[in-house]
N, CA, C and O atoms as CSV, one atom per row, in Angstrom:
chain,resi,resn,atom,element,x,y,z
A,1,MET,N,N,-1.893,-13.101,-33.011
A,1,MET,CA,C,-1.514,-12.549,-31.757
A,1,MET,C,C,-2.593,-12.346,-30.782
A,1,MET,O,O,-3.704,-11.936,-31.118
A,2,ASN,N,N,-2.273,-12.629,-29.597
A,2,ASN,CA,C,-3.278,-12.432,-28.462
A,2,ASN,C,C,-3.363,-11.078,-28.073
A,2,ASN,O,O,-2.376,-10.582,-27.530
A,3,ARG,N,N,-4.388,-10.385,-28.261
A,3,ARG,CA,C,-4.655,-8.876,-27.894
A,3,ARG,C,C,-5.178,-8.646,-26.518
A,3,ARG,O,O,-5.443,-7.525,-26.083
A,4,TYR,N,N,-5.317,-9.762,-25.849
A,4,TYR,CA,C,-5.896,-9.681,-24.452
A,4,TYR,C,C,-4.832,-9.970,-23.499
A,4,TYR,O,O,-3.756,-10.457,-23.845
A,5,ILE,N,N,-5.145,-9.660,-22.260
A,5,ILE,CA,C,-4.121,-9.817,-21.191
A,5,ILE,C,C,-3.994,-11.351,-20.936
A,5,ILE,O,O,-5.001,-12.060,-20.954
A,6,SER,N,N,-2.845,-11.821,-20.716
A,6,SER,CA,C,-2.508,-13.233,-20.651
A,6,SER,C,C,-3.062,-13.709,-19.300
A,6,SER,O,O,-3.597,-14.816,-19.234
A,7,ASP,N,N,-2.965,-12.991,-18.319
A,7,ASP,CA,C,-3.378,-13.355,-16.930
A,7,ASP,C,C,-4.621,-12.327,-16.577
A,7,ASP,O,O,-4.552,-11.099,-16.535
A,8,PRO,N,N,-5.693,-13.097,-16.352
A,8,PRO,CA,C,-6.963,-12.276,-16.148
A,8,PRO,C,C,-6.979,-11.563,-14.689
A,8,PRO,O,O,-7.806,-10.681,-14.455
A,9,LEU,N,N,-6.078,-11.958,-13.764
A,9,LEU,CA,C,-6.044,-11.401,-12.477
A,9,LEU,C,C,-4.988,-10.347,-12.512
A,9,LEU,O,O,-4.805,-9.738,-11.459
A,10,GLU,N,N,-4.298,-10.048,-13.500
A,10,GLU,CA,C,-3.205,-8.967,-13.562
A,10,GLU,C,C,-3.860,-7.566,-13.184
A,10,GLU,O,O,-3.337,-6.925,-12.272
A,11,PRO,N,N,-4.904,-7.091,-13.794
A,11,PRO,CA,C,-5.483,-5.837,-13.412
A,11,PRO,C,C,-5.955,-5.750,-11.942
A,11,PRO,O,O,-5.883,-4.691,-11.317
A,12,LEU,N,N,-6.435,-6.882,-11.413
A,12,LEU,CA,C,-6.804,-6.898,-9.968
A,12,LEU,C,C,-5.718,-6.764,-9.099
A,12,LEU,O,O,-5.845,-6.015,-8.130
A,13,GLY,N,N,-4.497,-7.465,-9.313
A,13,GLY,CA,C,-3.364,-7.348,-8.516
A,13,GLY,C,C,-2.754,-5.932,-8.604
A,13,GLY,O,O,-2.243,-5.383,-7.627
A,14,THR,N,N,-2.834,-5.401,-9.763
A,14,THR,CA,C,-2.303,-4.043,-9.898
A,14,THR,C,C,-3.103,-3.010,-9.204
A,14,THR,O,O,-2.558,-2.092,-8.592
A,15,ALA,N,N,-4.420,-3.148,-9.290
A,15,ALA,CA,C,-5.349,-2.235,-8.644
A,15,ALA,C,C,-5.219,-2.311,-7.103
A,15,ALA,O,O,-5.199,-1.278,-6.434
A,16,PHE,N,N,-5.136,-3.461,-6.581
A,16,PHE,CA,C,-4.929,-3.678,-5.137
A,16,PHE,C,C,-3.552,-3.163,-4.673
A,16,PHE,O,O,-3.423,-2.670,-3.552
A,17,GLY,N,N,-2.594,-3.271,-5.476
A,17,GLY,CA,C,-1.266,-2.756,-5.188
A,17,GLY,C,C,-1.290,-1.141,-5.122
A,17,GLY,O,O,-0.817,-0.520,-4.170
A,18,VAL,N,N,-1.853,-0.576,-6.164
A,18,VAL,CA,C,-2.036,0.802,-6.094
A,18,VAL,C,C,-2.888,1.395,-4.991
A,18,VAL,O,O,-2.609,2.470,-4.461
A,19,LEU,N,N,-3.922,0.664,-4.671
A,19,LEU,CA,C,-4.801,1.003,-3.501
A,19,LEU,C,C,-4.053,0.997,-2.263
A,19,LEU,O,O,-4.157,1.930,-1.466
A,20,LEU,N,N,-3.187,-0.159,-2.023
A,20,LEU,CA,C,-2.405,-0.138,-0.821
A,20,LEU,C,C,-1.447,1.002,-0.729
A,20,LEU,O,O,-1.238,1.516,0.370
A,21,VAL,N,N,-0.838,1.444,-1.827
A,21,VAL,CA,C,0.117,2.436,-1.905
A,21,VAL,C,C,-0.640,3.753,-1.415
A,21,VAL,O,O,-0.158,4.499,-0.562
A,22,LEU,N,N,-1.801,3.955,-2.000
A,22,LEU,CA,C,-2.577,5.222,-1.769
A,22,LEU,C,C,-3.061,5.219,-0.163
A,22,LEU,O,O,-3.144,6.248,0.508
A,23,ILE,N,N,-3.338,3.994,0.283
A,23,ILE,CA,C,-3.826,4.040,1.694
A,23,ILE,C,C,-2.554,4.384,2.642
A,23,ILE,O,O,-2.698,5.091,3.639
A,24,GLY,N,N,-1.368,3.869,2.286
A,24,GLY,CA,C,-0.292,4.166,3.038
A,24,GLY,C,C,0.194,5.644,2.969
A,24,GLY,O,O,0.702,6.195,3.946
A,25,ILE,N,N,0.021,6.231,1.824
A,25,ILE,CA,C,0.388,7.586,1.556
A,25,ILE,C,C,-0.693,8.411,2.349
A,25,ILE,O,O,-0.338,9.403,2.985
A,26,GLY,N,N,-1.973,8.021,2.318
A,26,GLY,CA,C,-2.966,8.808,2.963
A,26,GLY,C,C,-2.797,8.737,4.525
A,26,GLY,O,O,-3.033,9.698,5.257
A,27,THR,N,N,-2.388,7.570,4.945
A,27,THR,CA,C,-2.148,7.482,6.455
A,27,THR,C,C,-1.003,8.305,6.870
A,27,THR,O,O,-1.051,8.858,7.969
A,28,LEU,N,N,0.086,8.454,6.061
A,28,LEU,CA,C,1.127,9.330,6.475
A,28,LEU,C,C,0.860,10.806,6.353
A,28,LEU,O,O,1.385,11.605,7.128
A,29,ILE,N,N,0.046,11.175,5.381
A,29,ILE,CA,C,-0.462,12.514,5.276
A,29,ILE,C,C,-1.334,12.906,6.306
A,29,ILE,O,O,-1.247,14.033,6.793
A,30,GLY,N,N,-2.307,11.948,6.750
A,30,GLY,CA,C,-3.255,12.309,7.688
A,30,GLY,C,C,-2.647,12.269,9.266
A,30,GLY,O,O,-3.288,12.670,10.238
A,31,MET,N,N,-1.490,11.790,9.316
A,31,MET,CA,C,-0.798,11.760,10.757
A,31,MET,C,C,-1.692,11.307,11.737
A,31,MET,O,O,-1.893,12.121,12.638
A,32,PRO,N,N,-2.300,10.208,11.819
A,32,PRO,CA,C,-3.154,9.614,12.833
A,32,PRO,C,C,-2.559,9.639,14.266
A,32,PRO,O,O,-3.306,9.654,15.244
A,33,TRP,N,N,-1.205,9.643,14.382
A,33,TRP,CA,C,-0.544,9.568,15.663
A,33,TRP,C,C,-0.610,10.872,16.368
A,33,TRP,O,O,-0.433,10.922,17.585
A,34,ALA,N,N,-0.860,11.946,15.645
A,34,ALA,CA,C,-0.988,13.284,16.216
A,34,ALA,C,C,-2.251,13.341,17.096
A,34,ALA,O,O,-2.274,14.172,18.004
A,35,TYR,N,N,-3.283,12.540,16.904
A,35,TYR,CA,C,-4.487,12.589,17.613
A,35,TYR,C,C,-4.634,11.462,18.693
A,35,TYR,O,O,-5.669,11.323,19.345
A,36,LYS,N,N,-3.648,10.756,18.820
A,36,LYS,CA,C,-3.668,9.622,19.898
A,36,LYS,C,C,-2.918,10.055,21.051
A,36,LYS,O,O,-1.922,10.760,20.888
A,37,SER,N,N,-3.304,9.699,22.213
A,37,SER,CA,C,-2.568,10.027,23.425
A,37,SER,C,C,-1.749,8.869,23.848
A,37,SER,O,O,-1.792,8.467,25.011
A,38,GLY,N,N,-0.966,8.291,22.895
A,38,GLY,CA,C,-0.172,7.158,23.117
A,38,GLY,C,C,1.307,7.536,23.219
A,38,GLY,O,O,1.698,8.703,23.194
A,39,SER,N,N,2.074,6.504,23.330
A,39,SER,CA,C,3.431,6.647,23.470
A,39,SER,C,C,4.180,6.800,22.190
A,39,SER,O,O,3.608,6.681,21.106
A,40,VAL,N,N,5.503,7.072,22.303
A,40,VAL,CA,C,6.356,7.120,21.093
A,40,VAL,C,C,6.240,5.763,20.316
A,40,VAL,O,O,6.175,5.780,19.087
A,41,LEU,N,N,6.215,4.655,20.981
A,41,LEU,CA,C,6.201,3.360,20.455
A,41,LEU,C,C,5.036,3.181,19.591
A,41,LEU,O,O,5.167,2.593,18.518
A,42,LEU,N,N,3.761,3.701,20.022
A,42,LEU,CA,C,2.655,3.676,19.205
A,42,LEU,C,C,2.761,4.534,17.928
A,42,LEU,O,O,2.298,4.147,16.855
A,43,MET,N,N,3.369,5.673,18.081
A,43,MET,CA,C,3.623,6.537,16.881
A,43,MET,C,C,4.530,5.758,16.010
A,43,MET,O,O,4.187,5.597,14.839
A,44,LEU,N,N,5.644,5.254,16.429
A,44,LEU,CA,C,6.607,4.475,15.452
A,44,LEU,C,C,5.866,3.248,14.874
A,44,LEU,O,O,6.066,2.869,13.720
A,45,GLY,N,N,5.073,2.691,15.648
A,45,GLY,CA,C,4.280,1.563,15.030
A,45,GLY,C,C,3.307,1.925,13.810
A,45,GLY,O,O,3.211,1.223,12.803
A,46,GLN,N,N,2.606,3.098,14.029
A,46,GLN,CA,C,1.773,3.510,12.945
A,46,GLN,C,C,2.604,3.960,11.690
A,46,GLN,O,O,2.198,3.650,10.570
A,47,ILE,N,N,3.647,4.617,11.839
A,47,ILE,CA,C,4.560,5.025,10.868
A,47,ILE,C,C,5.054,3.767,10.076
A,47,ILE,O,O,4.984,3.698,8.849
A,48,PHE,N,N,5.539,2.817,10.845
A,48,PHE,CA,C,5.994,1.601,10.297
A,48,PHE,C,C,4.965,0.876,9.487
A,48,PHE,O,O,5.263,0.353,8.413
A,49,GLY,N,N,3.723,0.837,10.003
A,49,GLY,CA,C,2.585,0.149,9.223
A,49,GLY,C,C,2.271,0.949,7.943
A,49,GLY,O,O,2.002,0.345,6.905
A,50,ALA,N,N,2.299,2.282,7.994
A,50,ALA,CA,C,1.949,2.901,6.721
A,50,ALA,C,C,3.013,2.804,5.804
A,50,ALA,O,O,2.696,2.778,4.614
A,51,VAL,N,N,4.416,2.733,6.150
A,51,VAL,CA,C,5.511,2.514,5.193
A,51,VAL,C,C,5.407,1.157,4.718
A,51,VAL,O,O,5.574,0.961,3.514
A,52,ALA,N,N,5.140,0.139,5.530
A,52,ALA,CA,C,4.954,-1.211,5.177
A,52,ALA,C,C,3.846,-1.476,4.147
A,52,ALA,O,O,3.984,-2.278,3.223
A,53,ALA,N,N,2.757,-0.762,4.362
A,53,ALA,CA,C,1.614,-0.841,3.384
A,53,ALA,C,C,2.095,-0.242,2.006
A,53,ALA,O,O,1.779,-0.799,0.955
A,54,ILE,N,N,2.820,0.839,2.025
A,54,ILE,CA,C,3.381,1.315,0.713
A,54,ILE,C,C,4.275,0.306,0.097
A,54,ILE,O,O,4.176,0.052,-1.103
A,55,GLY,N,N,5.129,-0.272,0.845
A,55,GLY,CA,C,6.037,-1.247,0.255
A,55,GLY,C,C,5.404,-2.518,-0.254
A,55,GLY,O,O,5.776,-3.011,-1.319
A,56,ILE,N,N,4.429,-3.072,0.505
A,56,ILE,CA,C,3.706,-4.252,0.172
A,56,ILE,C,C,2.926,-3.956,-1.096
A,56,ILE,O,O,2.915,-4.749,-2.037
A,57,GLY,N,N,2.246,-2.754,-1.106
A,57,GLY,CA,C,1.385,-2.330,-2.257
A,57,GLY,C,C,2.294,-2.183,-3.553
A,57,GLY,O,O,1.916,-2.666,-4.621
A,58,ALA,N,N,3.399,-1.563,-3.446
A,58,ALA,CA,C,4.285,-1.432,-4.589
A,58,ALA,C,C,4.874,-2.745,-5.076
A,58,ALA,O,O,5.053,-2.935,-6.279
A,59,ALA,N,N,5.201,-3.728,-4.083
A,59,ALA,CA,C,5.664,-4.990,-4.590
A,59,ALA,C,C,4.568,-5.767,-5.205
A,59,ALA,O,O,4.793,-6.474,-6.187
A,60,LEU,N,N,3.343,-5.668,-4.656
A,60,LEU,CA,C,2.160,-6.482,-5.300
A,60,LEU,C,C,1.883,-5.924,-6.666
A,60,LEU,O,O,1.531,-6.703,-7.551
A,61,ALA,N,N,2.011,-4.650,-6.911
A,61,ALA,CA,C,1.771,-4.070,-8.235
A,61,ALA,C,C,2.849,-4.456,-9.110
A,61,ALA,O,O,2.603,-4.768,-10.275
A,62,TRP,N,N,4.064,-4.462,-8.632
A,62,TRP,CA,C,5.267,-4.907,-9.430
A,62,TRP,C,C,5.209,-6.385,-9.900
A,62,TRP,O,O,5.506,-6.778,-11.028
A,63,ILE,N,N,4.802,-7.104,-8.910
A,63,ILE,CA,C,4.752,-8.602,-9.205
A,63,ILE,C,C,3.572,-8.829,-10.123
A,63,ILE,O,O,3.703,-9.662,-11.019
A,64,ALA,N,N,2.582,-8.259,-10.008
A,64,ALA,CA,C,1.414,-8.430,-10.925
A,64,ALA,C,C,1.647,-8.032,-12.285
A,64,ALA,O,O,1.080,-8.616,-13.209
A,65,ARG,N,N,2.495,-7.012,-12.486
A,65,ARG,CA,C,2.828,-6.473,-13.841
A,65,ARG,C,C,3.918,-7.335,-14.580
A,65,ARG,O,O,4.010,-7.351,-15.807
A,66,THR,N,N,4.740,-8.053,-13.735
A,66,THR,CA,C,5.827,-8.922,-14.455
A,66,THR,C,C,5.556,-10.249,-14.605
A,66,THR,O,O,6.369,-10.986,-15.162
């Protein structure tokens, strides 16, 4: 039996996926739109970007593990 990981890049994909999820969560917690003197459109864009980072990171980690 092979005791090693079959894909050597699996830990890297999982690590980057988790990192993207943490960055997205940190962005939402930090609320950078509260410190900008921008419009509502800018605020919605930043929220969408943070949620997209969480989604992409979760998908990357899931794809790397399967």
